[in-house]
N, C-alpha and C positions, 0 to 999 in steps of 0.2 A: 504494499499500500503505498501511497505518497505522503508525505507530510501533513497534507492537507486532508486527506481522507482519514489518516489517523487524528487528527485535532477534533474532526468534524465525529468520527467516533466516539471519541473519551466525552465529548459535551454531552452527546445523548445518554451515554453510560453512567455520567453522574447522577442522572436521575433514577435510575434503577434501582428496586429497593433490596438488591442483592450485592453481594460483594463482587466486584469484576477488577482483574488486574491483567497486566499483560508483562510477558517476559521475553527475552532476546532469545535467537536460537540456541545458544548455549545454557540458557536457563537463570541468567541474570534479571532480576525483576526489576523493571524499569519504570511502572506507572500501577498504579491503584486508584479506583474511583471514590469521590467523596462518603459514599456508604461505607467504605472499608476505615476509611480516615478518622471519620466521625465514631466508628464503632472502638476502635484503639486507642485514639486521640494521642496519637504520635506524630511527631513535626513531618512534614510532607516529603523532606527529603530522606528521612528513616523509616516511615511508614510503607514508603514503595520500596523497599530493599530487604534483601537477606537478613540484614542485621536487625531490621525492624520485627522481622517475622520471628525470629529467634528471641526477642524481647519479650513477644506477648504469646506464642505457642508454649504449651505445658512441655516441661523440660522430658517427661517420661515419651512425649508424643513426638518430639522434633526430629529426632533419628530416623523414626520409620517414616513421616513425612520427606525429610531428604533422600532417603532411600527410593520411596516410591517417584520421586520427581527423577532422580540419577536413572532408572531403570526406562521411564518412558522416552526421556531425553535421549538415552542409549539408543531406544527400538523405535525411536520417531513414531510413538503411539500415545494414544491418551492414556492420563493416568488420573487416579482418584484416589482419594483418602479422606478418613475421618480421622479430626484431631479436636484438642481441646484449646481454645483462645481466650485470654483474658480480657475481657471487655473493658472500657475506660470506666464504666459505671461501678465496676466491682474491684474493691482492693485485692482480694485475695481468692474470689470464686472465677470460675473458668466455665465457658460455655462449647459445648461441643458444636463443630460446623461441620457440613459435608461439601469438600471441593473437587471438583473437575476441572482437569486441563487439558485442552486440545489444540494440537499443532495447525497453525494456518501456514498456507501453500501461496506461492506465486504460481504463474502459467507454465514455468518450466518445472515446476514439481520439487521446488526448493521450499524449505522451511523459512518463513520470514519472520515470524515469532509464534508465542504460543499465547492463547486467550485462556484466562482462569476463570471461574465462576464459583461461588460459595454461596451456601444459606445455612441459618440459624437452624440445628435440629435438634438442640438441647431438651426441649420438653417431650419429644416424641421418641427419643433415641431407641428407648427398651422395648416400644410397642412395633413389634413387627411388620405389622398392617398400616400403620401410620407412615414407617420408614420407606416403605415400598411407595406410598404416595408422594413423600417428600423426594425420594430420587427421580419418581415421575415426571414430578412438577420441577426439579431443577434440570433436567434433561428438556422440558418444554421452555424454561427459559433462556438455557442454552442456546436452543434452536432461534429463538426471538432475537438474543445477542449475535448470532452470526447472521443473521437476515438484515439487522441493523446495520452492522458492518457493509453488508451487501450493496444496502441501500444508500449508503454513505460513498460507494466507489463511482467513479465516472464512466463506468463501463457498465453493457448488458451483462449481467449474470444471470445464471442459471445452474438449474443441477438436474440430474437426470438419473433413473432406476439403473440397476445394472446392466438392463436390456436397450438401454439408450433413449428411453420413452421419458419425456421431460415432465417434472412432477412440482418444479418450483422456478419463478422467474423475479428477478427484483423490479423495485418499481421503474427504474431508468428504463428497463426492454419495455412494460407497458407503457411508458410516455413516450418511447420513439415508434411504437409499432401501433400502437393506437388501440389495441386490444384491451378489452374491459379487465379490469383488475381481476374478477371473479372468474375470468371464463380459464377452461381446462385446456391448455395447448399441449398435447401429449406430443405432436411433432415439432421437435425442435429447428427444422430448417424448413418451416413452411413458408416462410418469406423471405427465402432466398430467391433470387435472379433464376427466370427459367433456366438461362444459360450455363447456370453453376449448380442448380442444385441435384442433378445426376450425379456429376463428379463428387461434390461434398456428401452426398449419402454414401457412394463407395468409399471414400474415405474414412468416414464415420463408421461404417461396417468393419472395415479392416482393424480401427483402433480397437473397437468392442470385441472383435474376437482374437485379437493379439493383446489386449490389456496394456496396450503402448501408448505413450503421450500422444493426443491430437492434437495436429495445427494446419490450418488452413487460411486461406484468403476468400474473401466471397463478397457478394453484394445483396444487401438486405434492403428490403421494402420499408421505408417509414411511412408515418400515420398520413403523409401528406401524398403519399404514392410515388414519390421520387425514390431513387437507389442510393445509397452510398456504401463506399468499399470498408468492410470491416476485416481485422485479422481475428481469428477464431482458435481459442486455444482450451483445451479441455484435458483435465488429470484425473485419474481414478483414484478414490479414496478406498483403502483396503482396512479390514480389520485386523486381530493380529495374527488368523490364520492365513494371511495374504489373501483372501478372498474379496473382491470389489464389492463394495455394498453401496456405492453413490459414483457418479462422476459430477466433479465441479468444473463449470464452463464459464469462459468470459469471452466476451465480443468486444473488441477494441475499435473505435472509429479511426481509421487510417485514410479518409477519402482526400483530405489535402496531400499528406505525403504519397499518397499513391500516384495522385495527379502529376506530384512533381518527379517520382521516378520512372514513371510512365512515360513524362517528356525527355528526361535525361537517358533513359534506357534507348528510346528513339533515336536520340542524338548521337549516343555512343554506338548503336548497331549502324547506323548511316556513316558515322565516321569509320568503323571498323570494316565496312563492306567497301568502303571508297579506298582504305589502306591496303587490305588484301585485293592481290591481282587477280583480275577475274579470267585471265589467260595464263596458263602454264608453258612453259617453255617448250618449244618444239626441237625436240633433241633426237637426232638418229640413234636407234638402240634402246631408247627410253620410251615407257607409257607412262603418263602420269594420270591420277585421278585425286579429287579433294573434295572436301565438302566442310562446311561452317554453319553449325547451327546454334544460335543464341540460347542461352538458359532462360527457361520460364522465370526464375528467381530473379527480379530486379537487382537484386544486392549483389549478384555473381557475375552480370553481364560486361563484356567489354574487353578483357585483356588476353584472350587468346590468338595465336596466330599460325599460320604455316608459311611457306614459301621454298621456291626453287628458282634458281637463274643458272644461267649460262655465263662462265668466265669466258675472257676473249681467247685463253689458251686451250679451251673443248672442257676442262673440267666444270663439273656440274657441282654447285653448292645448295643443299638441302637444309631447311631449318624448322624447327617448330617449337613453341613457347609458350608461356602462360605468365602474365604478371601478376603479382599476389596482391593486386588490389581491386576494385570494381567501379563501374560506372564511366563517365565520361573520361576522368583523370586516366581509369585504366588503358580505355583505347586510345587517349593521346600517347601514353607512354608506350603502349604496345606498338604502335606506329613509328615511334623513335626507337626503339629496341631492334626492330625489323629492319629498318635500315640502317641501323649502326652493324648490325651483322654484314650486310650487304657491304658496307664501307669498307670494314676491316678485310672483308674475304678478298677484295679488290687489291689490298694491300699485302697481305699474306695469308692465303687461302689454306693454312692450316689451321683445324678445329680447335685445338688447346688455344694458339693465339688470337684467335678470333674471340672465344669466350673471353681470354683473359682481358683482352683491349675493351670488350662490351662492359666487364664487371666493373672496369673503372668508371666508365660513363655513368652506370647505374647509381655507382657509389657518390657521384658527384652531383647526380640528380637530387638525391634526398637520401640520409642516413637510413630512414626506415622503410625504403623502397626495396622490394627484390623481387625475382623473376626466376623461372625456371627455363631451361633451353638445352635443346639438342642439337648438335651441328654436325653435320656428315658431308665430306666433299667425295664424289665418285669421279675416277679419272677411268674412262671407258677405254682407253690403249691398251693398258696391262689388267684392267677389271678389279681395279683395288678399290675398296671404299675405305675411308679413314674416318673415326668420327670421334667425339667427345660430348661430355653431358654435364651440365650443370643442376641438378638435383631433381632431373626430369624424369616422368616416368620411360622403362627402356623400351624402345621400338621392337617391333617383332619382323624378324628376317626369315621368310620360308624359302627352304632351298627346294629346287626342281624335284628331288626325290621325297618331298613331303617332310622333311627334319626342319624343326623350330628351333631359332636362336633367339635368345632375348640380349640385345644390345646394351646390356647394362654395364655404364662407364662411371660410375657414381662420382660425385662430389658436390659441394656447397653450390646452392642457388647462386645466380647473381647478385652482387651486392653483398654476399657472405662469403665468398669463393675467395679461397687462400691461392698464391702461386703455387705453383709447381712446376718442377723441372722434367715430370713425366709426359712422354709422349703420347699422340692421338693413337687410341687403336685400331687397329687396321685389320681388315680380312678380304681373301680374294671371293668376287663375285662373279658366279657362274651364270652363262645365258639361262631364263627362266625361273631366276630367283625373285622372290617379292620382297620388298621392305614397306612395312606399313610404321609409321608415326602418329602419334595421338596425343593430345592433352587429357588433362586427369579426370575431365568430366564424364569420360566414356568409363573409365574403370570405376570410377566413384560414384556412379549413377544409381546402383542399387545399395549405397552408403557402408559397401564393405568392399575396401579396395582389394584385398587379396581376392576376394570372389572374383571381383570385376576383371583385375588381370586375367585371371585363369579363363574367364569366360570371352575376353577378347584374344587370348592365344588359340582358344578352340575354334573361333570362328574366323581368324585369319586362315586356320587348316582347311575349314570347311568352305571358305569362298574363295579361296585363292584364285580361282581359274574364272571368277567372275569378270565380264568385261569393265565393270567399274567396281572394283574392291573396296572401294573407301567407302562407296555409298550403300555396298551389299553388307559391310561389315557394320556400319552405323545403322541399318535397319534390322541386322539380326540382334544386335545387342541390347537396342533401345526399345525395339518390339513394339513401335507404336504409342509409346506412352511420352509424357513430357519429360524433357532433361531440366533440372535443377541449374546446373553448372553450363556454361559453353563447353562446346564440344568442336574439336579443330582436328580432321584426319588427312593426313597426306599419304598416297600409296604411290610407291614406284616400282614399275616391273621393268627387269633387265632385259632387254632381248640381245639377242646374237647381233653384233655389229657386222660381223662378217658376212652377213647374211643381206647387210645394204650395198654391198660391193657392185657397181653398176649401175647403181640407182641413181636418182637424180644428185644426190649428196651421198658421201661416203667414207669408209676409212680404207685405206690400201697399205698393205702390211710386206715388209721384206726381212730376211734374216740371213746373213751373209758374214764370212771372215773379213775383218777390216783391212786384213792383208792383202786379199784379194782383189789386184785392183780392176780388174775387168769386172767382177760382181758389183764392183762400187760405181763403176762407169755406168754399167747397163742400169742399175737403180737409178742413178741420177737423170739418166734419159728418160727413163720411164716416168720418174716424177715431173721432169719438164713437158714431156706430151700430157699428162694428165691437166697440168695447170694450163696449158694451151688449150686444150680441148673445151677448158672450163672458160674459157675467154679471158685468160689473164693476160696483160700487156708484156710484150717482148721481153722491155727491160726489166720488168719485175720477176718475169721466169729467169733472168742471167742472174737476178741478184740472190732467187731462190737457189739456185743452183749453186752458186759461189757460197752460200750458208752451209748446204748440204756438205760441201767439200771441207769447210772449217769445221763443222762439227765431228765428219767422221775422223779427220786428222787429229782432233782433241782426243777422240777415242784412242787413237794408236798411240798417242804420247803418254797417256795416262792410264788406261784401263786395259780391260781384256781384249782377246784378239774379236771374240764374236758379239755382233752388234744387232741391234733390233731397230727397224726404221718403221716408221708409220706418216702416212699422212692423211689428214684429217680434213675434210673439204665439207663445209656447210654453208648455209645461205648466207653468213658474214663473212667469212675468211677461210684462211686455208692457214692448218697448224703442223708444222714439219717437228715430229717426234723423235729421238734417238735415245736409245736406252741402252745402258752397257753393264756389264756384271763386274767392275773395278770395285775400288775401296769406297768409290761414293762420296760426292763432295757438293757442296752449295754455290752459288754462284751471285755475288751482287756486283751489277755492271759498272767497271771505273776504269781509268786510263792506267796502263801499265806504269809503274815508276820509273822504267827503264823504257825508254821510248824506240829503243833499237833492239829490244830483247824480243825474243819469239815468244817466251812464256806470257801467256796472257792476252797477247796482243791479237789473236783469233777470236776470242769470245768476245773481246772488246770491238773488234770490226762486227762481228756477227750483231752484237747488240744494237748497231747503228744502221745495218741494213734489213733490221727487222723492225715491225711495231713493238713487240714485246719478247722477250728472253727471260726464262726463268730455268734454273737447275736446282732439283731436289734429291735429296738421298733417297731410294729405294726401299721399302720396308725388308724385302728380300735380299738386298746389297745390291751395289751399283748406283749409278744416276740415272736421273731422267732428265732429259734435255727438252725443252717446249720452246720452238721457235715460232712466232705468231709472224706469217709472211706478209710482207706489204702488197698491196692489190688484193682486189676482192675477186675472187672467179665470178664468171658470168651467172645469172640465176637462170637455168634453161629450163 
């Protein structure tokens, strides 16, 4: 109860002809009504305290009273006691009272305070028939006091029988609905909007059968015929055996808040849809599918994303993430982090480096902000997927033979991440493999993340061959129900790039001994022919052939003899790949310190003849050189 409601209740309780007091959840007495203070004639600050009780309760009874109270608080149950109290009108005499203390709960099922009521039973304590009547009268007065509390609360309060039939409503409920006070309203939801009543009845039936706390939002018709949005909560009240004896419910008017949230939700959703790309990249050998569904809970919309884009050197960057906040702020942050990942990947497409860079951005944005993310980089030339996670649920990888692998690379979320020297995880991806990345709204849909992860894994195995696996997975897991949280899913099927050879765009591969001049020359001629057939200008073809020669020469000087060459022609550019099996090294283009030296001069020349040159170490050993050739092949 709010302070205003408690004050209103206390004002009414001061006029009751019985003893009324309130205790904090831990048992400390913090208030008693005027009737009690007049009975014991103690100062208010002492009379409404355990110290005051100790002064006036008979010494032989005090221990049993304390024990009954301790047992009740420990068990969160009603406790009753009969004991003697010395009134102010008698110096040495005591009078017997019967006291009953009941726990009071909030809508989440937590005890907010204890309500105590007592009555003088001294004259008739020895007569059993009179005592039974007194106990019944006290229970009646207790019910009156509880209803007095309910009528003081600025909510629509109601109770129902264990089977869900309503049996009492407070005055505010009658004032709002316009029903006569004397009317018997057995159907708690009879005033619900026609579009809500079916859903609410189903949720209420579920709560009744499970015995769990009930919570929903619905529109209720007022006395003037208009509808307002309410948050309805109900909790079961149980006896000592655990059996439900009654349901206690409240309906809180949230119409203004709901309108504000609905507007913010609409703006956040619009912003998020604008930030999420509508078209996934067209990459030879990869098939994408993605779905984003906003959660039905207004408090949870706005922070999920997925993304896929192709780097100029042919590698493909994949990301999925979830901002740890909600609403428009989350949507704006989501757009910023998604773009930050893109920017970081353009500078250094290593998943760990990307997450480390974005972690610093998150820390600069707010000390209280955090987000989970998963970043993967796929290199189609040698079928390798490198990935790293920042506290995100592990994606599911299904191989062609049906084996399932969870890509669990756990690390703390962005904003909480600790720098590490650990390299990104890597694995080989064979044609026919399916990767499914998602946000936690999918696994936490049923409010059991462990079971949710198992459901997702099983569904990936079942629907891997569907033409739109992300959509099929969503439908299978959600099963037509409305998710509370946002759900983003991105799936990637890795096809055989060799099968694309000779198509509009494609990847061509050669393997030979670098010391075999004839094989190297033949490969150079074939590469030149392919580029000319694609419409590349003669000067650019000549530069490409020179780049090829310099890269092969670098292998001869520093690596093993066997070399693999690949030419990747797509709609935007052509990329020349050279892979060796040497010690492996990385390259930052710069002018050699000795301009007349051969060492380093070749790569310096290559970096100036190409749009971009990068050299990275391969996980299996050796180096991978990627040269983005100048000049764009014709789109035939």
